[in-house]
C-alpha positions in Angstrom: 58.7 90.5 84.6 57.8 92.9 87.8 57.8 96.9 87.4 61.0 97.7 89.1 59.9 101.2 91.4 63.3 103.5 91.5 64.7 105.7 94.7 67.0 107.4 95.7 69.5 105.9 98.2 72.3 107.9 100.0 75.7 106.4 101.3 79.0 107.2 102.0 82.0 107.1 99.8 83.5 103.8 102.1 80.4 102.2 101.3 79.5 103.0 98.1 83.3 101.6 97.3 83.5 98.2 98.3 79.8 97.4 96.4 81.2 98.3 93.8 83.7 96.3 93.3 81.9 93.6 95.6 79.4 94.2 92.1 82.6 94.4 89.7 83.9 90.3 91.2 80.9 89.1 91.1 80.7 91.2 87.5 77.5 92.6 88.6 76.7 96.7 88.3 75.7 98.8 91.3 73.0 98.8 91.5 72.6 94.5 90.2 73.8 93.7 93.5 72.0 96.0 95.8 68.9 93.6 94.0 70.7 90.4 94.8 71.4 91.6 98.0 67.4 92.9 99.3 66.9 90.0 98.3 68.8 87.4 99.9 68.1 89.2 103.1 64.3 88.9 102.2 64.8 85.5 101.5 66.9 84.7 104.2 64.7 86.8 106.8 61.2 84.5 105.7 59.4 87.5 103.9 59.5 85.7 100.7 58.8 82.1 99.0 
C-alpha cells in the first residue's frame, strides 16, 4: 500500500457538515470520503489510469 501524506485542510463548518453527512450516508469516514472524491475527480479528468 502506498505511503499516505498528511496535510491540513481548512474548510468552513457548513461544508464540513455536508461532507460529514455524505460520508455517513456511504459508511465512510470524512477522510475516506475526501480520498474517494479526490480519486474520482482525478480519474474523471484523466489524471490517473
